[in-house]
C-alpha positions as CSV (number, residue, x, y, z in Angstrom):
1,M,7.7,12.9,19.6
2,E,7.3,9.9,16.8
3,T,3.7,9.3,16.5
4,E,2.1,5.9,15.5
5,T,2.8,6.4,11.6
6,S,6.4,7.7,11.8
7,N,8.6,5.0,10.4
8,G,11.1,5.5,13.6
9,V,8.2,3.7,15.2
10,I,7.1,1.0,13.1
11,V,11.0,0.0,12.9
12,R,10.9,-0.2,16.5
13,Y,8.2,-2.0,16.3
14,L,9.5,-4.6,13.9
15,L,12.5,-4.6,16.3
16,G,10.6,-5.5,19.5
17,D,11.8,-2.3,21.0
18,L,8.1,-1.0,21.9
19,P,6.7,-1.1,25.1
20,E,3.8,-3.1,25.0
21,Q,0.7,-1.1,25.1
22,E,2.2,0.8,22.1
23,Q,2.8,-2.3,20.3
24,A,-0.5,-3.4,20.8
25,R,-2.2,0.4,20.0
26,L,-0.1,-0.3,16.4
27,E,-1.4,-3.7,15.9
28,D,-4.4,-2.5,16.4
29,H,-4.0,0.6,13.7
30,A,-2.5,-2.2,11.5
31,F,-5.5,-4.5,11.8
32,S,-8.2,-1.9,10.9
33,D,-6.5,-0.2,8.4
34,R,-5.1,-1.4,5.3
35,E,-3.1,1.2,4.4
36,Y,-1.0,1.2,7.2
37,M,-1.0,-2.6,7.2
38,Q,0.9,-1.6,4.0
39,I,2.8,0.6,5.5
40,I,4.3,-1.2,7.8
41,L,5.0,-4.2,5.2
42,A,6.9,-1.8,3.1
43,A,8.9,-0.8,5.9
44,E,9.2,-4.6,7.1
45,N,11.3,-4.9,3.5
46,D,13.4,-1.8,3.9
47,L,14.5,-3.1,7.1
48,I,15.3,-6.7,5.7
49,D,17.5,-4.7,3.1
50,E,19.1,-2.9,5.1
51,Y,20.0,-5.7,6.9
52,V,21.3,-7.7,4.0
53,R,23.3,-5.1,2.7
54,G,24.9,-4.7,6.7
55,E,23.8,-1.1,7.3
56,L,21.7,-1.4,10.8
57,S,23.6,-0.7,14.1
58,A,24.9,-3.5,16.4
59,T,22.2,-3.3,18.2
60,E,19.0,-3.3,15.7
61,R,21.4,-5.7,14.1
62,R,20.9,-7.9,17.7
63,Q,17.4,-6.9,18.0
64,F,16.6,-8.1,14.5
65,E,18.3,-11.2,14.3
66,Q,16.6,-11.9,18.0
67,R,13.0,-11.1,17.1
68,F,12.6,-10.7,13.4
69,L,14.4,-14.1,12.2
70,A,12.7,-16.0,14.9
71,S,9.9,-16.7,12.0
72,A,10.8,-18.9,9.6
73,E,8.5,-16.8,7.1
74,R,10.7,-13.4,7.9
75,R,13.8,-16.1,7.4
76,R,12.8,-16.4,4.3
77,K,12.1,-12.9,3.0
78,V,15.8,-12.4,4.7
79,E,17.0,-15.1,2.2
80,F,15.2,-13.9,-0.7
81,A,16.6,-10.4,-0.3
82,R,19.9,-11.8,0.5
83,A,19.6,-14.2,-3.1
84,L,18.3,-10.8,-4.9
85,A,21.3,-8.7,-3.7
86,Q,23.9,-11.1,-4.5
87,F,22.0,-10.8,-8.2
88,T,22.1,-7.6,-8.4
89,E,25.9,-7.2,-7.3
90,A,26.8,-9.9,-9.9
91,Q,24.9,-8.7,-12.5
92,S,26.2,-5.3,-12.3
93,A,29.6,-6.6,-11.7
94,H,29.0,-8.2,-15.1
95,R,27.5,-5.2,-16.6
96,E,31.5,-3.2,-15.8
97,T,33.5,-6.0,-17.1
98,E,31.3,-6.2,-20.8
99,P,33.3,-4.7,-23.3
100,A,30.8,-1.2,-24.4
101,S,30.4,-3.2,-28.3
102,Q,28.7,-5.8,-26.3
103,R,26.1,-3.8,-24.3
104,W,22.9,-3.4,-27.0
105,W,21.4,-0.9,-24.8
106,E,23.7,1.3,-25.3
107,S,24.2,1.4,-29.2
């Protein structure tokens, strides 16, 4: 059985897939324990990254879009993560095509 502190329970919470009683218990814990709130926020960031990279299952993606994207703040976080991923991908592609003689860090 998953405990309240396991990543699986937190992800289920973020996707709206926990029974109401478990959800309330998790929220109470988060509001009373600053460290636990940080764990939830880290899991939220990981979930956003997985969504942006297309790594969620079809069910998780649907839950994410229905529950998570209902918030304007969370939609902004997703757009930021998407833009960052695109920038990082473009930078990586640029580095791969740049002649080795122009890579100052390799000299």
